[in-house]
C-alpha positions in Angstrom: -44.6 124.0 8.3 -41.0 123.1 8.9 -42.1 120.7 11.6 -44.4 118.9 9.1 -41.5 118.5 6.7 -39.2 117.2 9.4 -41.8 114.7 10.6 -42.4 113.6 7.0 -38.7 113.0 6.4 -38.4 111.1 9.7 -41.4 109.0 8.8 -40.0 108.1 5.4 -36.5 107.4 6.8 -37.9 105.1 9.5 -39.7 102.9 7.0 -43.2 104.2 7.7 -45.7 101.6 6.8 -48.3 104.1 5.5 -46.7 106.0 2.6 -49.0 108.5 1.0 -50.4 107.0 -2.1 -52.8 108.2 -4.7 -54.4 104.9 -5.5 -53.3 105.0 -9.1 -51.8 101.7 -10.3 -49.4 101.4 -13.2 -52.0 100.2 -15.6 -49.8 100.7 -18.7 -47.1 98.6 -17.2 -49.6 96.0 -15.9 -50.9 95.2 -19.3 -47.4 95.0 -20.7 -45.9 92.6 -18.1 -48.9 90.4 -17.3 -47.6 87.5 -19.4 -44.0 87.7 -18.1 -42.4 84.3 -17.4 -38.9 85.5 -16.3 -37.3 88.6 -14.9 -33.7 89.7 -15.2 -32.6 91.6 -12.1 -29.5 93.9 -12.3 -27.8 95.5 -9.4 -27.1 99.1 -10.7 -24.9 100.1 -7.9 -22.5 97.2 -8.2 -22.5 97.4 -12.0 -21.8 101.1 -11.9 -19.0 101.0 -9.3 -17.3 97.9 -10.5 -16.8 96.8 -6.9 -18.5 93.5 -7.4 -16.2 90.5 -8.1 -19.1 88.2 -9.1 -22.4 88.6 -10.9 -24.4 91.8 -11.0 -27.3 90.2 -13.0 -29.6 87.4 -11.9 -32.5 85.6 -13.5 -35.7 85.1 -11.6 -38.1 82.5 -12.9 -40.9 80.2 -11.9 -43.6 81.2 -9.4 -41.6 84.1 -8.0 -42.2 85.9 -11.4 -45.9 85.8 -11.0 -45.7 87.0 -7.4 -43.4 90.0 -8.4 -45.6 90.8 -11.4 -48.6 90.8 -9.1 -46.9 93.2 -6.6 -45.9 95.5 -9.4 -49.2 95.6 -11.3 -51.2 96.2 -8.1 -48.8 98.9 -7.0 -50.1 102.3 -5.8 -48.5 105.5 -7.1 -47.0 107.7 -4.3 -48.4 111.2 -4.2 -45.2 112.5 -2.8 -41.8 111.4 -4.0 -39.4 109.7 -1.6 -36.0 110.7 -3.2 -35.0 107.0 -3.4 -31.9 105.9 -5.3 -33.0 102.5 -6.8 -30.5 99.7 -6.5 -32.1 97.0 -8.6 -33.5 97.1 -12.1 -36.1 94.5 -13.0 -36.5 93.6 -16.7 -39.6 91.6 -17.5 -39.6 89.1 -20.4 -41.9 86.6 -22.0 -39.4 84.2 -23.5 -36.8 86.5 -25.1 -39.3 89.3 -25.7 -38.7 92.4 -23.5 -41.9 93.6 -21.9 -40.9 96.4 -19.6 -38.6 97.5 -16.8 -38.9 99.1 -13.3 -36.2 100.1 -10.8 -36.5 99.0 -7.2 -35.4 100.1 -3.7 -37.1 98.3 -0.9 -40.8 98.2 -1.5 -40.8 101.3 -3.7 -40.4 101.0 -7.5 -40.1 103.5 -10.3 -41.8 103.3 -13.7 -41.6 106.1 -16.3 -40.5 108.5 -13.6 -43.4 107.8 -11.3 -42.8 106.2 -7.9 -45.1 103.4 -6.7 -45.2 101.1 -3.6 -46.1 97.4 -3.5 -48.3 98.3 -0.5 -48.2 96.1 2.5 -47.2 93.0 0.6 -43.4 93.7 1.0 -42.8 91.3 -2.0 -40.3 93.7 -3.6 -38.4 94.2 -0.3 -38.2 90.4 0.3 -37.0 90.0 -3.3 -34.3 92.6 -2.8 -33.0 90.9 0.3 -32.8 87.6 -1.6 -31.0 89.3 -4.5 -28.6 91.0 -2.2 -27.7 87.6 -0.7 -27.1 86.2 -4.2 -25.0 89.2 -5.1 -22.5 88.7 -2.2 -19.1 87.6 -3.5 -18.1 84.1 -2.7 -16.1 83.6 0.5 -12.5 82.7 -0.1 -11.6 79.3 1.4 
C-alpha cells in the first residue's frame, strides 16, 4: 500500500497528464459565470507576502475570458485531492456584477472546496504563465 501512495505522489509531482477525475463538472459555477465578460486575476502569494513591487491584480478581457470560462465550466472534479496551494484567484464579472470566483494553480482549480482540472486543454496553466509574466516587476534601467 505504501508503494501505491509513493507512486501516486510521484505521479502528481511530475505533472501526470491523467489525474483521477470523477467526471463531475462544476455545474453551479458554470451557470453563474457563463455570461462573464471580464476576469480579475489576483496573485495571492504576492499580495500576502508583500514582496511584489508592482501590481498583484490584472484584468483579463476579450476572447480570453470565453476561453477561460469554457475551461472552468467543462472542468472535471478530481476524486483525490492534490494538496495544491493556489497562487491565482480568478473573479468573474459581467460588467461590474460579481459572478463567482475560483483559485488556480497550474491546470487545477478550486471552487467551494472541491478541486477540478481543466482536462487536457491546459488553458489555465497557459493563463497562469502569462499572468506570471505580467506580475514580474519592471527591470530597472
